[in-house]
N, C-alpha and C positions, 0 to 999 in steps of 0.2 A: 622362442619360448612361448608355449601355449598357456593361456590363463584358464583357470578352472572357473566354472560358473559360480561356485560358492566362495570365491576369493573375496574377502571383506574389503581389502585395500583397493581392489579394482572397483567395487561398488561405491566406495567413498569418493574415488576420483571422479567417477561419472556424476555423482550427486553434487560434488563441489563445483564441477563445470556447469551443470544445469542451474544450480543456485546462483552462480555468478552471472550467467546469461539472463536469468530472471531479474536480478538486481539491475543489470544494464538496461533492460527493457523498461523497467519501472523508472529508472533515472531519466531516460529519454522522454517518457510520458509526462513526468512531473515537470520537467524543464519547459514544456510547451505551455503550461498553465501560467496564469497571472501570479506574480510574486506577492505573497502575503505571509504572515507569520506562520500559519499552519503548514503551508507548502514548504517554506524554507526550513522549518524544524524537521519535517518529514524527510526532505531532501538531504539534510545534514546527516540524519540517522542512517539513511540508506548508503550514502557515500562512505561514511565511516565503517559501516558493516562490510561494504565491498572492499575497502582498503585492508581491513583485518583479514578478510577471506583471501585476498590476493597475496598478503604477506605471510600467510599460514599462521597467523596469531590464533586462529580458531582451529583447535585440534579436530581430527577426523571424528572422534567420538562425540564431539559437541555440535556437529553439523546439524543433526536432526533437531536438537533443542533450539538452536539459533534459527533454523528454518521455521519452526512452529511459532517462535516469538515474532519473527518477521511477518508471518501470515496474520497473527493477531493484531499487530500494529497497523498493517495494511487494511484490515477490516475496519478498525477504529477510524482510520483516516477517511476511508470511503464513506463510512457512516456519518462522519461529521459533514462531509460534502453533501450527502443526500438530505440530511436533516434541514439544511438551509433551504434547499429547494422545496421541501415539504412545507416548512413554515411559511415561506414566501407564497406558495400556492394557496395555502389556507388563508393568509391575510388578503390576497387578491380576491379569493372567493367571498370572504366576509365583506370586503369593500363593495363588491358588485351587488351582493344581496342587500346591503344597506342602501346603496344608491337606487335600487329598484323599489324598495319598500318605503323609504322616507317620503317620496311624493304622495303616496297613498295615505300616509299617516297625517299629513298636514291638511 
């Protein structure tokens, strides 16, 4: 039986499979990190989404909306991780500048 290129159900099946693979990759990546509250909450959300996706609780029409919501949550999670590095770098820079300038002030 030949599938047409415009067959919507065929496109949803491919999208569902790719979305599930993306979630699996993300789960494997997160499990390598140190366990903290942010990581465990994000991991629980992804595992729950994957379980719903695998059990077909998410209908085909809702896949795109769930995918976009997942990308938004992923961006927020990555932003939280980057912000800590930026704040830490700024504090380190500030401490170094103070340690250099304090001997000249005294």
